[in-house]
C-alpha positions in Angstrom: 12.3 118.4 78.5 13.0 114.6 78.7 15.5 115.1 75.8 17.6 117.4 77.8 18.2 115.0 80.7 21.1 113.1 79.0 22.8 116.4 78.2 22.3 117.5 81.8 23.6 114.2 83.1 26.7 114.5 80.9 27.4 118.0 82.1 26.9 117.0 85.7 29.3 114.1 85.3 31.8 116.4 83.6 31.4 118.9 86.5 32.0 116.2 89.1 35.0 114.8 87.2 36.6 118.1 86.8 36.1 119.0 90.4 37.6 115.7 91.5 40.5 116.2 89.1 41.2 119.7 90.3 41.4 118.4 93.8 43.7 115.7 92.7 46.0 118.2 90.9 46.3 120.4 94.0 46.7 117.4 96.3 49.3 115.9 93.9 51.3 119.1 94.0 51.2 119.3 97.8 51.6 115.5 98.4 53.2 113.8 95.4 52.6 110.3 96.7 48.9 111.0 96.7 48.9 111.6 93.0 50.0 108.0 92.6 47.3 106.6 94.7 43.9 105.1 93.7 42.3 108.5 94.0 43.4 109.3 90.5 41.8 106.2 89.1 38.6 106.7 91.1 38.4 110.2 89.6 38.5 108.7 86.1 41.9 110.3 85.3 43.8 107.2 84.1 46.4 109.5 82.4 47.0 111.8 85.4 50.4 110.3 86.0 51.4 111.3 82.5 50.6 115.0 83.1 53.8 117.1 83.2 54.9 118.4 86.6 57.9 120.4 85.5 57.9 123.8 83.7 60.8 125.9 82.6 59.8 129.5 82.4 61.6 130.5 79.1 63.5 133.7 78.6 61.2 135.7 76.3 62.5 138.0 73.7 63.6 141.3 75.1 64.6 144.5 73.3 68.2 145.5 73.3 68.9 149.1 74.2 71.8 151.1 72.7 73.2 154.1 74.4 75.8 156.9 73.7 79.2 156.8 75.5 77.7 158.6 78.5 75.6 155.5 79.3 72.5 157.6 79.7 71.5 159.0 76.3 69.5 156.4 74.4 70.4 156.0 70.8 68.1 153.3 69.6 66.4 150.1 70.6 66.2 146.8 68.6 63.4 144.4 69.0 61.1 141.8 67.5 58.8 142.2 70.5 58.8 145.5 72.3 59.7 144.3 75.8 62.2 145.5 78.5 62.3 143.4 81.7 62.3 145.3 84.9 62.6 144.0 88.5 59.4 144.1 90.6 61.0 146.8 92.8 60.9 149.1 89.7 57.2 148.6 89.2 54.8 150.8 91.1 52.8 149.1 93.9 49.7 150.4 92.2 50.5 148.4 89.1 51.1 145.2 91.0 47.9 145.6 92.9 45.9 146.5 89.8 47.0 143.3 88.1 46.1 141.1 91.0 42.7 142.9 91.2 42.0 142.5 87.5 43.1 138.9 87.1 43.4 136.9 90.3 42.0 138.2 93.7 43.2 135.2 95.6 46.7 135.3 94.1 48.4 135.6 97.5 46.2 132.9 99.1 46.2 130.0 96.6 48.9 127.5 95.6 48.6 128.1 91.9 45.1 126.8 91.5 42.1 128.7 93.0 39.7 125.9 93.7 36.9 128.2 94.8 37.3 130.2 91.7 37.5 127.0 89.6 34.3 125.6 91.1 32.6 129.0 90.7 33.6 129.0 87.0 32.4 125.5 86.5 29.0 126.2 88.0 28.7 129.4 86.0 29.7 127.8 82.8 27.4 124.8 83.6 24.4 126.9 84.2 25.1 129.0 81.1 25.0 132.3 83.0 28.5 133.4 81.7 31.8 132.0 80.6 34.5 132.2 83.2 38.1 131.0 82.8 39.1 130.6 86.4 42.8 130.8 85.4 45.0 132.2 88.1 47.9 134.5 87.3 50.2 131.5 87.8 48.2 129.4 85.3 48.3 132.3 82.8 52.1 132.5 83.2 52.2 128.7 82.6 50.2 129.2 79.4 52.5 132.0 78.1 55.6 130.0 79.1 54.4 127.0 77.1 53.7 129.2 74.1 57.1 130.9 74.2 58.9 127.6 74.8 57.1 125.8 71.9 59.2 124.3 69.2 56.3 123.2 67.2 53.2 125.2 65.9 51.0 122.5 67.3 52.3 123.2 70.8 51.2 126.8 70.5 47.7 125.7 69.5 47.5 123.2 72.3 48.6 125.8 74.8 45.4 127.9 74.2 42.8 125.3 73.2 39.6 125.3 75.4 39.8 121.7 76.7 39.7 120.2 80.2 43.0 118.5 79.4 44.7 121.8 78.8 43.3 123.2 82.0 44.4 120.2 84.0 47.9 120.5 82.6 48.0 124.2 83.5 46.8 123.4 87.0 49.5 120.9 87.7 52.2 123.0 86.2 51.0 126.0 88.1 51.0 124.2 91.4 54.5 122.9 90.7 55.7 126.3 89.8 54.4 127.8 93.0 56.6 125.3 94.9 59.7 126.7 93.2 59.0 130.5 92.9 57.8 133.0 95.4 54.6 135.0 94.7 56.6 138.1 93.9 58.8 136.2 91.5 55.7 134.9 89.7 54.1 138.3 89.5 57.4 139.8 88.2 57.6 137.3 85.5 54.0 137.8 84.6 54.2 141.5 84.4 57.3 141.3 82.2 55.8 138.7 79.8 52.2 139.7 79.3 51.1 141.4 76.0 49.4 144.9 76.4 48.6 145.7 72.8 50.1 147.8 70.0 53.2 145.6 70.0 54.0 146.2 73.6 55.0 143.3 75.8 55.7 143.6 79.5 54.6 146.5 81.8 57.7 148.6 81.1 57.0 148.8 77.4 53.3 149.4 78.0 54.0 152.2 80.5 56.4 154.0 78.2 54.0 153.6 75.2 50.7 154.6 76.8 51.9 157.1 79.3 55.5 158.0 78.4 56.8 157.2 81.8 58.7 154.4 83.6 56.6 151.7 85.4 57.7 152.9 88.8 55.8 156.1 88.3 52.4 154.7 87.3 49.4 156.0 89.2 46.3 154.0 90.2 44.2 155.0 87.2 47.1 154.4 84.8 48.0 151.0 86.3 44.3 150.0 86.2 44.1 150.9 82.5 47.2 148.8 81.7 46.1 145.9 83.9 42.7 145.9 82.1 44.3 145.4 78.7 45.5 141.8 79.4 42.0 140.4 79.0 42.0 141.4 75.3 44.6 143.9 74.1 43.1 144.3 70.7 39.5 144.8 72.0 40.4 147.4 74.5 42.2 149.9 72.3 42.8 153.3 74.0 44.2 154.8 70.8 40.9 154.1 69.0 39.3 157.5 69.6 37.0 157.3 66.6 35.5 153.9 67.3 34.4 152.1 70.5 37.9 151.1 71.6 38.6 154.2 73.8 35.2 154.0 75.6 35.6 150.3 76.2 39.1 150.9 77.6 37.7 153.5 80.0 35.0 151.1 81.2 37.5 148.3 81.7 39.8 150.7 83.6 37.0 151.8 85.9 36.0 148.2 86.5 39.6 147.4 87.5 39.6 150.4 89.9 36.5 149.0 91.5 38.2 145.6 91.9 41.1 147.3 93.5 38.8 148.7 96.2 37.2 145.2 96.6 40.6 143.6 97.2 41.5 146.3 99.7 44.3 147.7 97.5 42.7 151.2 97.6 40.1 153.0 99.8 36.7 154.3 98.7 38.1 157.8 98.5 41.1 156.7 96.4 38.7 154.9 94.1 36.6 158.0 93.6 39.7 160.1 92.9 41.0 157.5 90.4 37.6 157.3 88.6 37.6 161.1 88.3 40.8 161.2 86.3 40.2 161.4 82.6 42.1 158.8 80.5 44.9 160.4 78.5 47.3 158.2 76.5 50.4 159.2 74.7 50.8 156.4 72.2 54.6 157.0 72.1 56.1 154.4 69.9 59.6 153.4 70.7 62.5 153.6 68.3 63.2 150.3 66.6 66.4 150.1 64.5 68.5 152.9 63.1 66.0 154.5 60.8 64.1 155.6 63.9 67.1 156.5 66.1 66.2 158.8 68.9 68.6 161.4 67.4 68.2 161.3 63.7 71.7 162.6 63.0 73.0 159.5 64.9 71.6 157.2 62.3 74.8 156.7 60.4 76.6 155.8 63.6 73.8 153.5 64.6 74.1 151.8 61.2 77.8 151.4 61.7 77.1 149.8 65.1 74.5 147.4 63.5 76.9 146.3 60.7 79.6 145.8 63.3 77.3 143.6 65.4 76.3 141.5 62.4 80.0 140.8 61.8 80.7 139.5 65.3 80.9 135.6 65.6 80.5 136.1 69.4 76.8 136.8 68.8 76.0 133.7 66.7 77.3 131.6 63.9 75.1 133.1 61.3 73.7 136.5 60.5 70.3 135.2 61.4 71.5 134.2 64.8 73.2 137.5 65.4 70.1 139.5 64.4 67.9 137.5 66.7 70.3 138.0 69.6 70.3 141.7 69.0 66.5 142.0 68.7 65.6 139.5 71.5 68.6 139.2 73.8 67.9 142.1 76.1 71.4 143.6 75.8 72.4 146.9 77.3 75.0 148.4 74.9 77.1 151.5 75.5 78.6 152.8 72.2 81.6 154.9 71.7 79.6 157.9 70.3 80.4 161.0 72.3 77.3 163.3 72.2 79.3 166.5 72.3 81.6 165.5 69.5 78.7 164.2 67.4 76.8 167.4 68.0 79.8 169.4 66.9 80.2 167.3 63.7 76.5 167.6 62.8 76.4 171.3 63.5 79.4 172.0 61.3 78.3 169.8 58.5 74.9 171.5 58.4 76.5 174.9 58.6 78.7 174.4 55.6 76.6 172.2 53.4 73.0 171.7 54.6 71.0 168.5 54.1 69.2 168.6 50.8 72.3 169.2 48.5 73.4 166.6 46.0 77.0 166.7 47.1 77.7 165.0 50.4 79.8 166.4 53.2 80.9 163.6 55.5 82.9 163.9 58.7 84.2 161.1 60.9 86.0 161.2 64.3 88.2 158.4 65.8 90.1 158.2 69.0 93.8 157.3 68.5 95.0 154.3 70.4 91.6 152.6 70.8 89.8 152.9 67.4 86.7 154.1 69.2 84.6 156.0 66.8 83.4 159.2 68.4 81.2 160.8 65.7 79.8 160.2 62.2 78.0 163.0 60.5 76.7 163.7 57.0 74.4 166.1 55.4 71.8 163.4 54.9 68.9 162.1 56.8 69.4 158.4 57.7 66.2 156.9 56.4 64.4 155.3 53.6 63.1 157.2 50.5 59.5 156.3 51.7 56.3 157.2 49.9 55.2 159.1 53.0 57.9 161.7 52.3 58.7 163.7 49.2 60.8 161.4 47.1 64.5 161.8 46.6 65.2 163.5 43.3 66.5 161.6 40.3 70.2 160.8 40.5 72.7 163.3 39.0 74.6 160.3 37.6 73.6 160.2 33.9 73.5 156.4 33.8 71.4 156.1 36.9 69.2 158.9 35.7 68.5 157.1 32.4 67.5 154.1 34.5 65.2 156.2 36.6 67.2 155.7 39.8 66.9 158.2 42.6 69.7 160.1 44.4 70.9 159.4 47.9 69.7 162.8 49.2 68.1 164.0 51.3 67.5 160.4 52.7 69.6 157.3 52.5 70.5 154.2 54.4 73.8 153.7 52.5 76.9 153.6 54.7 78.3 156.8 53.2 81.0 157.4 55.8 82.0 153.9 56.7 81.8 151.9 53.4 80.1 148.6 52.7 77.3 147.5 50.4 77.5 149.7 47.3 79.8 152.2 48.9 83.4 151.6 48.0 84.5 155.1 49.0 85.9 158.3 47.5 89.3 159.4 46.3 91.0 161.4 49.0 93.7 163.0 46.9 97.0 164.1 48.5 96.1 162.9 52.0 97.6 159.6 50.6 101.0 161.2 50.3 101.3 160.4 54.0 101.7 156.7 53.1 104.5 157.4 50.7 106.3 159.4 53.5 105.7 156.5 56.0 107.1 153.9 53.6 110.1 156.2 52.8 110.9 156.7 56.5 110.7 152.9 57.0 113.3 152.5 54.3 115.6 154.9 56.0 114.9 158.1 54.0 114.9 160.9 56.6 112.6 163.9 56.7 115.5 166.0 55.4 115.7 163.9 52.3 115.7 166.4 49.4 114.5 166.0 45.8 114.7 168.6 43.1 111.0 168.7 42.1 110.4 170.1 38.6 107.1 171.6 37.6 106.3 168.5 35.5 108.0 165.2 36.2 108.5 162.3 33.7 108.0 159.2 35.8 108.9 155.6 35.2 105.1 154.8 35.3 103.0 154.5 32.2 99.9 156.4 31.2 97.6 156.0 28.2 99.2 157.7 25.2 97.5 160.9 24.2 95.9 161.5 27.6 96.5 164.7 29.5 98.6 163.0 32.1 101.0 161.4 29.6 104.2 163.1 28.5 104.0 164.5 25.0 104.5 161.8 22.4 105.1 159.0 25.0 103.3 156.6 27.3 105.1 157.9 30.3 103.1 159.4 33.1 104.0 163.1 33.7 102.3 164.4 36.9 102.7 168.2 37.5 102.2 170.7 40.3 99.4 173.1 40.7 101.6 176.1 40.0 105.1 176.8 39.0 106.1 178.2 42.4 106.0 174.7 43.9 108.9 173.6 41.7 112.4 173.4 43.2 114.3 171.5 45.9 112.2 170.1 48.7 112.5 167.9 51.8 109.6 166.1 53.3 108.6 169.0 55.5 108.2 171.5 52.7 107.0 168.9 50.1 104.2 167.7 52.4 103.4 171.1 53.7 102.9 172.5 50.2 101.7 169.2 48.7 104.3 168.9 45.9 103.3 166.2 43.5 106.6 166.0 41.8 108.4 165.3 45.0 106.2 162.4 46.1 106.0 160.6 42.8 109.8 160.2 42.5 109.9 159.4 46.2 107.4 156.6 45.6 109.5 155.4 42.8 112.5 155.1 45.0 110.6 153.4 47.8 108.5 151.1 45.6 104.8 151.7 45.2 104.0 148.3 46.6 105.6 149.3 49.9 103.5 152.5 49.9 100.3 150.5 49.3 101.3 148.1 52.1 101.9 151.0 54.5 98.4 152.4 53.7 96.8 149.1 54.5 98.7 148.7 57.7 97.6 152.1 58.9 93.9 151.4 58.3 93.0 152.0 54.6 90.7 149.2 53.4 90.4 148.5 49.7 86.7 147.9 49.0 86.7 148.6 45.2 87.3 145.3 43.3 90.1 146.8 41.2 91.8 148.5 44.1 91.7 145.3 46.2 93.0 143.1 43.4 95.9 145.5 42.8 96.8 145.8 46.5 97.0 142.0 46.8 99.4 141.7 43.9 102.8 143.1 44.7 103.8 143.3 41.0 100.6 145.2 40.1 100.9 147.4 43.2 104.5 148.3 42.2 103.2 149.9 39.0 100.5 151.9 40.9 102.3 155.2 40.5 99.3 157.4 41.0 98.6 155.8 44.4 100.5 158.5 46.2 98.2 161.1 44.8 95.1 159.4 46.4 93.4 157.7 43.5 92.3 154.8 45.6 88.8 154.9 47.1 88.5 155.4 50.8 86.1 156.6 53.4 86.1 159.4 56.0 86.3 156.8 58.8 89.3 154.9 57.3 91.1 158.1 56.6 90.6 159.4 60.1 91.7 156.1 61.5 94.9 156.0 59.4 96.0 159.3 60.8 94.8 158.2 64.3 97.2 155.3 64.0 100.1 157.7 63.6 98.9 159.8 66.4 98.9 156.7 68.6 102.6 156.2 67.9 102.0 153.7 65.1 99.5 151.6 67.0 96.6 150.7 64.7 93.2 149.8 66.1 90.2 148.6 64.1 87.4 151.2 64.2 84.9 150.0 66.9 81.5 151.5 67.8 81.1 149.8 71.2 82.8 150.1 74.6 80.5 148.0 76.8 78.0 145.2 76.2 76.0 143.7 79.1 73.7 140.7 78.5 70.3 140.1 80.0 71.8 139.1 83.3 74.1 142.1 83.5 77.2 140.2 82.7 79.8 142.3 80.9 81.1 140.8 77.6 84.6 142.2 77.8 86.2 140.2 75.0 83.7 141.5 72.5 84.4 145.2 73.0 88.2 144.9 73.6 90.0 147.1 71.0 91.7 145.0 68.3 95.0 146.7 67.9 98.4 145.9 66.4 101.7 147.5 65.8 101.4 149.1 62.3 104.6 151.1 62.2 107.5 151.8 64.5 106.9 154.7 67.0 109.8 156.7 65.6 108.4 156.4 62.1 105.0 157.6 63.3 106.5 160.5 65.2 108.6 161.6 62.2 105.7 161.4 59.8 103.5 163.5 62.1 106.3 166.0 62.5 106.1 166.7 58.8 102.3 166.5 58.9 102.1 169.5 61.2 103.2 171.7 58.2 100.1 171.5 55.9 97.7 172.6 58.7 99.7 175.6 59.9 101.4 174.1 63.0 105.2 174.0 63.3 107.5 171.0 63.2 109.4 170.2 66.4 112.5 171.1 64.4 111.1 174.4 63.0 111.2 173.1 59.4 107.7 174.0 58.3 107.5 176.5 55.5 104.2 176.8 53.7 100.8 175.3 54.5 97.7 174.3 52.4 95.3 174.9 55.3 97.0 177.3 57.8 93.6 178.2 59.5 93.4 174.7 61.0 96.0 175.3 63.7 94.8 178.8 64.4 91.2 177.6 65.0 92.0 174.3 66.8 94.5 175.9 69.1 96.2 172.6 69.9 99.2 170.9 68.4 97.8 169.4 65.3 98.8 167.4 62.2 97.0 166.7 59.0 96.7 167.0 55.3 94.4 168.4 52.6 93.5 166.4 49.5 92.0 167.1 46.1 91.6 164.8 43.1 92.0 165.7 39.4 89.1 167.9 38.3 88.3 168.7 41.9 85.8 165.8 42.0 86.5 165.3 45.7 87.9 167.5 48.4 89.2 166.3 51.8 90.9 167.3 55.0 92.1 165.1 57.8 93.4 166.6 61.1 94.5 164.9 64.3 95.6 165.7 67.8 97.1 163.2 70.2 93.5 162.4 71.4 91.2 162.8 68.4 91.4 162.4 64.6 88.8 164.0 62.4 88.5 163.5 58.6 86.1 164.9 56.1 85.4 164.2 52.5 83.2 166.2 50.1 82.0 164.1 47.1 79.0 163.1 45.1 78.2 159.5 46.3 75.9 159.0 43.3 78.4 160.0 40.7 82.0 159.8 41.8 83.2 160.9 38.3 81.1 164.1 38.6 82.3 167.1 36.6 81.3 169.5 39.5 84.0 171.1 41.6 84.2 170.2 45.3 85.1 173.1 47.6 87.7 173.2 50.3 86.0 176.2 51.7 83.2 173.8 52.6 85.0 170.7 53.8 88.0 172.2 55.5 86.2 174.4 58.1 83.7 171.6 58.8 86.6 169.3 59.7 88.8 171.7 61.7 86.0 173.4 63.5 84.6 170.0 64.6 88.0 169.1 66.0 88.3 172.6 67.6 84.9 172.1 69.3 85.8 168.7 70.5 89.1 169.9 72.0 87.7 172.9 73.9 88.7 172.8 77.6 91.0 169.9 76.9 94.7 170.1 78.0 97.1 170.8 75.2 99.4 167.9 74.5 102.3 168.1 72.1 103.3 165.3 69.7 106.4 163.4 70.8 109.5 164.8 69.2 111.1 162.3 66.8 114.8 161.4 67.2 117.4 162.8 65.0 118.0 159.5 63.1 114.8 159.8 61.0 115.0 163.5 60.9 118.5 164.1 59.5 119.7 160.6 58.7 123.3 159.9 58.2 125.0 163.1 57.1 128.1 163.3 54.9 130.1 166.0 53.2 129.3 167.0 49.6 132.5 167.0 47.5 133.4 170.2 45.8 132.8 169.9 42.0 133.0 173.6 41.1 134.0 174.4 37.5 133.8 170.7 36.5 131.8 169.4 33.6 128.3 168.0 34.3 129.5 164.5 33.5 132.6 164.7 35.7 130.7 166.3 38.6 127.9 163.6 38.3 130.5 160.9 38.5 132.2 162.4 41.6 129.0 162.8 43.5 127.6 159.4 42.6 130.9 157.8 43.8 130.3 159.7 47.1 126.9 158.0 47.5 124.6 160.8 46.3 121.9 161.1 43.7 122.4 163.9 41.2 119.9 166.3 39.6 120.8 169.2 37.2 119.0 172.5 37.4 119.0 174.0 33.9 118.5 177.6 35.2 122.0 179.1 35.0 123.6 181.1 37.8 126.3 183.7 37.7 129.8 182.4 38.7 133.4 182.7 37.7 133.3 179.2 36.2 133.0 178.7 32.5 129.5 178.7 31.1 127.9 175.3 31.2 130.2 173.9 33.9 129.1 173.5 37.5 128.9 176.8 39.4 128.0 175.1 42.7 126.0 172.4 44.3 122.9 172.7 46.3 123.5 171.8 49.1 127.1 172.6 49.2 128.1 171.6 52.7 126.7 168.4 54.2 123.5 166.5 53.5 121.9 163.2 54.1 123.7 160.1 52.8 122.0 159.0 49.6 120.3 162.3 49.2 119.9 164.4 46.1 122.6 167.0 45.2 121.5 169.5 42.6 124.1 170.9 40.1 123.7 174.6 39.5 125.3 175.5 36.1 127.3 178.6 35.4 126.0 181.3 33.0 129.6 182.4 32.5 128.8 185.8 34.0 130.9 187.3 36.8 129.8 186.4 40.3 129.1 190.1 40.8 126.4 189.9 38.3 122.7 189.1 38.8 122.1 185.6 40.1 119.1 183.4 39.5 118.2 181.2 42.4 115.1 179.9 40.7 112.1 179.0 42.8 114.0 178.9 46.1 112.7 182.5 46.9 109.1 181.2 47.2 109.7 178.2 49.4 108.8 180.1 52.6 105.1 179.9 51.8 102.5 179.7 49.1 103.2 182.0 46.3 100.7 184.6 45.3 97.9 183.0 43.3 98.6 179.5 44.7 95.5 177.6 45.7 96.9 176.1 48.8 94.1 173.6 49.0 94.5 171.9 45.7 96.4 168.8 46.5 
């Protein structure tokens, strides 16, 4: 017994000292001058004047929420800590009262420090009956604030160490905080900051996780359960149904309900009713990032948004800063994704090529004039090839298969539709003929410009000798058409409508391939493949890129849709953007970040003329009635709106594509094998085409029909001049006359009946007027009487696709 007296004396002295210091803290907060008096020294707190009296409650990390364009449909959340701040008015009164009952009965009576509670805790701790912290809600908020505001790990440790110095610091800061904030403001901050277990922070996250509801709807027993978790979120685990966690949580909840009656928050009858309610928790984990997007088919769009965010300097100087802002800045983001358009795209993709196939069907939709991306859909699940799921099969690419690499189906996180990372894109075939037409129109070649297109054309470009594309015995590149009926004289309407290779290659030669590449880039095609990018940057190299017009450069569905959207917007190009509104934590709109980045890509008249010809391939009619033949006539019939577009196929049918556009929406689709672009398998236009045009049709339902602006005559007919008569002249003499008149001259070797001597010119085609600088074809005489049988060559099939023509081949 005598040995214990010194210990008791020490404890008693400590008790007296702490009591005096507590009084000094509160008095110092209420009467600052008193804190400087001798009372502090008499209490033995020589360093009291050094205790901090200012506290900044830091802004804690808060999840950012990403919505669809309607502003209501949640797409995904991004967070490091699952927290979403809500105002006190949006928290049920039951939750507010439960927290006060569980943690601080005297919250609305004290000035930050509960002296009675403090003394009670000291006595209890001194006598050894129990350990009591005596921390008020305000003091707990102080402790959490110091932890979140710490810049040094030691500060975090000091914030939670069990020492009198730490408690005194909390007391003074709590008292000072009470002089600045109202009780409701303190309670609101506390409820939004406190941890509630299972990665939830703040009452909103806890309410959604445990009960699947907003905090304004919490009942008394639900609020009591959540309030009881603060003491030890890991100890009271309501999801632990196999261990003691669930039972301990129920006991803690019931205790809080009892405390609520004790504080007068509820009546005895309300207490009994609350205790009778069985505890049922949902355990609904929130989405975090794009792999757990609320709607899984929105994952590719979500990824496009995430990559866009990470490229914006407005959100930080480094990628680390930008990601921290997204995952902790509490932004409210409204994207450009339109749920109805996305639903249509996803439905049609799955209908024509369901998820689980090695070939990818990818559809993108862009709004002309803004660049707002309205939908991105693919027959893939956006997610990781995780061990929990059946693994993706081995890649169909032989080299990847040899290395044991797996395919990108049915799950992938590769940006298949938008490009980036390992995705350079896919060849889009004859959809690229549009860029040759645009460049030609810019150089003054009108839509009526005619070229006599042979079945096989010997170009000025080179090809590897001995290859299929080389002219026999030469290194000249000799592209050909899909069938012989496509040969003959064409203008841009019929050549684009029927996708005549041997019209667009010589047109590219006359315009200059470098100008065609430049037009593609201005309209929105981005060159991601190293070889493509290097060639595009070098005018000399680009000028030798003869096959560019046939779509051998890699692109993506998004870029293709955006390029045609640029034309539909009268030549105004806008960068594809996934966001239309961003609000920060304070509700401030960041207008500059979401403002469309647009520029004038081509002259409006050029865009209108190009689209006039682009109505031909998809079954619509030119404003001048010049469309004859289509490669996908069903598009216009199904969409039932004025529409322009183009099909595309690469050699060997390794890819198939279709792009369609109205004045308000552009939709493009590509079918390809992302794992093996050089695949020997054939892609099917009967798959990709309806997926594209039915998506556009669904999106345009109930929308008013709006026609494309009619181009002016200047780029339609150009400067017309009379064709001189050269009948019965020799080929050389006729060629000289026509060239002197400003025309280019072709010779059709198919003889026609005429009264002129055999081998001389029977007539010209055209034989009246044509565009200045245009092509005049010499028709040679067979020497037969004009009353005999004539041979007009392929002209008889120009009104449409000939029998047997695969109209979706180029």
